[in-house]
Legacy VTK file of the C-alpha trace (Angstrom):
# vtk DataFile Version 3.0
C-alpha trace
ASCII
DATASET POLYDATA
POINTS 120 float
0.000 0.000 0.000
1.344 3.406 -0.925
1.684 6.262 1.512
-0.982 8.217 -0.330
-3.455 5.320 -0.101
-2.704 4.897 3.609
-3.265 8.623 4.262
-6.505 8.562 2.258
-7.734 5.515 4.212
-6.987 7.206 7.563
-8.675 10.454 6.477
-11.825 8.535 5.502
-11.718 6.716 8.826
-11.340 9.999 10.769
-14.215 11.628 8.879
-16.432 8.612 9.532
-15.615 8.667 13.255
-16.245 12.435 13.425
-19.671 12.072 11.809
-20.603 9.170 14.110
-19.481 11.110 17.189
-21.324 14.290 16.205
-24.574 12.384 15.573
-24.442 10.265 18.725
-22.920 12.634 21.278
-24.799 14.277 24.146
-25.350 17.519 22.205
-26.087 15.756 18.943
-28.120 17.675 16.355
-30.130 14.455 15.953
-31.584 14.914 19.437
-33.003 18.317 18.499
-34.233 16.974 15.180
-36.011 13.980 16.715
-37.479 16.160 19.476
-38.840 18.539 16.862
-40.393 15.706 14.846
-41.956 14.180 17.962
-43.322 17.587 19.005
-44.831 18.122 15.544
-46.534 14.719 15.597
-47.243 14.447 19.309
-51.018 14.024 19.020
-50.688 11.354 16.321
-48.079 9.484 18.359
-50.276 9.739 21.474
-53.201 8.233 19.551
-51.017 5.369 18.310
-49.713 4.715 21.826
-53.255 4.880 23.203
-54.408 2.276 20.681
-51.431 0.072 21.514
-52.150 0.357 25.246
-55.840 -0.512 24.795
-54.936 -3.484 22.599
-52.373 -4.666 25.153
-54.732 -4.331 28.111
-57.523 -6.128 26.259
-55.303 -8.979 25.056
-56.135 -12.222 26.842
-52.506 -13.304 27.202
-51.693 -9.962 28.860
-54.541 -10.479 31.340
-53.286 -13.981 32.114
-49.727 -12.714 32.638
-50.904 -9.934 34.969
-53.048 -12.375 36.964
-50.162 -14.833 37.265
-47.702 -12.139 38.328
-50.187 -10.724 40.844
-50.984 -14.176 42.226
-47.289 -15.008 42.522
-46.592 -11.751 44.369
-49.478 -12.263 46.815
-48.477 -15.883 47.443
-44.878 -14.848 48.053
-45.948 -12.173 50.542
-48.288 -14.587 52.330
-45.566 -17.234 52.628
-43.099 -14.660 53.942
-45.600 -13.514 56.564
-46.573 -17.094 57.389
-42.920 -18.052 57.774
-42.538 -15.589 60.638
-45.764 -16.785 62.260
-44.705 -20.423 61.856
-41.318 -19.706 63.388
-42.993 -17.923 66.295
-45.380 -20.831 66.903
-42.559 -23.408 66.753
-40.585 -21.394 69.297
-43.647 -21.324 71.570
-44.022 -25.104 71.248
-40.330 -25.654 71.968
-40.603 -23.705 75.196
-43.365 -26.030 76.445
-41.602 -29.069 78.029
-44.519 -31.438 77.399
-44.813 -30.436 73.736
-41.028 -30.640 73.325
-41.072 -34.218 74.656
-43.932 -35.132 72.282
-42.023 -33.638 69.317
-38.917 -35.662 70.234
-40.990 -38.849 70.501
-42.653 -38.153 67.140
-39.285 -37.598 65.485
-37.928 -40.810 67.028
-40.958 -42.727 65.706
-40.427 -41.331 62.209
-36.725 -42.218 62.289
-37.512 -45.774 63.449
-40.168 -46.196 60.745
-37.772 -44.962 58.073
-35.107 -47.332 59.397
-37.526 -50.304 59.290
-38.628 -49.446 55.753
-35.021 -49.172 54.575
-34.120 -52.529 56.178
-36.976 -54.347 54.439
LINES 1 121
120 0 1 2 3 4 5 6 7 8 9 10 11 12 13 14 15 16 17 18 19 20 21 22 23 24 25 26 27 28 29 30 31 32 33 34 35 36 37 38 39 40 41 42 43 44 45 46 47 48 49 50 51 52 53 54 55 56 57 58 59 60 61 62 63 64 65 66 67 68 69 70 71 72 73 74 75 76 77 78 79 80 81 82 83 84 85 86 87 88 89 90 91 92 93 94 95 96 97 98 99 100 101 102 103 104 105 106 107 108 109 110 111 112 113 114 115 116 117 118 119
């Protein structure tokens, strides 16, 4: 490659990078241009977005997804709340000596039953 061809290639590359930077930078003229176009067609765009929103809300699969997400969230919250209540109740039962003895006996029975089943 000749020196002239190399210089020409680098100049083209620099020009391309300059154009890309000027169009994508923070103060890009494209931002003002797009803002102007959106402002000029704001009512039309609003109508299109309104139609899209109505279609989305009325779509059966959207309704199913919202119901599932809502149900999942409620179930998660209920389990989290129940977990604290369960822990509290278990602690109360552990503090009762009679109940603690019954729990130990129940666990021993389960362990024995599992051992018998495994031996058979």
